[in-house]
N, C-alpha and C positions, 0 to 999 in steps of 0.2 A: 118668556114665562114670568109669572109673578114670583117675587122673592118670598121664600119661606124660611122662617126661623124656628128653632126648637125642634129640629128633626134629626134623625139619626142617619138612615140610609134609604135610598129609593129602592123600589122593587128591582129595578134594573141593576143597580149596584149590588144588591144582595145576590142576584142570580150570577153576576160576573164573579163575585168572590167565591160563591159555592162551586162554580165550575173550576176555578183555580184550585180550591181545596181538593176537589175530586181528582183533577188532572195530576197534581203533584203528591196526592195521598198524604196530606199534611194538615195540621191544625193551624188556623189563621185567626188571630185575635185583632179585632178593631178596638182601638182605644181613643182617648181624647174626646173632643167635643162631639164627634159622631156617636160614640158609645154613650156619652152623657145625655144625648138628645138636645144639645145646645148649639148645633151647627148652624152656620149662617148661609143664607141664599142658596139653599139646595134646589136643584132643578132649574138653575139659571145658566146662562153662558158667561157669567162673570169669571174673571181669572181666579185661580186659586191663590190665596194669600191671607193677609191679616187686615182687618179694618173695613171701612166703608168701600163699597164697590167691588168687594171680593167675596169669594165663597170659601167655605171651610174645606180643608183637605181631608183625606181619609188616612188616619195614622194606623199602621199595621205593626203587630209584633209577630215574629215568625221564629221557626227553629233554624238558627244560624248554622247548625251542623247538617242541614238537609243536603243530600248529595247534589242537588240541582239548585242550590240557593241563589245563584246569580240569575238563572232563568226565572225562578219564582219571584224574585225582587222585580225584575223587568215586567213580568205579567201584572203584578200588583200595582206598579207605577202607572199602568195604563187604565186602571179601573176608574170609572166615572169620568171618562174623557180626560184623563190625565190628572185626576184629583188624588190618586194614590201616593202615599209616602211610606216607603219601606227601605230598610237597610239592614246590614248585618249587625249594626250596633244596637238596634231596637229588637231584641230577641228574647225568646223564652228559654234559651239555653242556660243563661246565667241565673235567672230567677223567674218564678211564675208571674203571670200577668195579674196585676191587682185590679179590683173592681173600680169603676165600672168598665166592663168590656162586653163585646159581642163576639161570641166564639163561633167559628165555622169549622166543622169537622167533616172529613170525607164521608160521603154517603156510600153505603153498600159495602 
């Protein structure tokens, strides 16, 4: 696939993240280059990383006090064919997410 710059999330990634928000009944914030719309090489098979020949990861902020936080993190790490980046230390528990961000809330 052709390299694409200046993008946030693909439709597939959006659907994956929404399913996870629904499954775990939690808010998930996407931050970093994906939220700013400056991500590199989206929709490619480039490895996740920094610089030439890599694609931007998907940085998440989550509720670290969620009762299934470890499962939530593992699910987010698989988003976008392994592009997800989530951990307990990047959380909304200590402070709210600052813009820019893309928020996914559970539906229904």
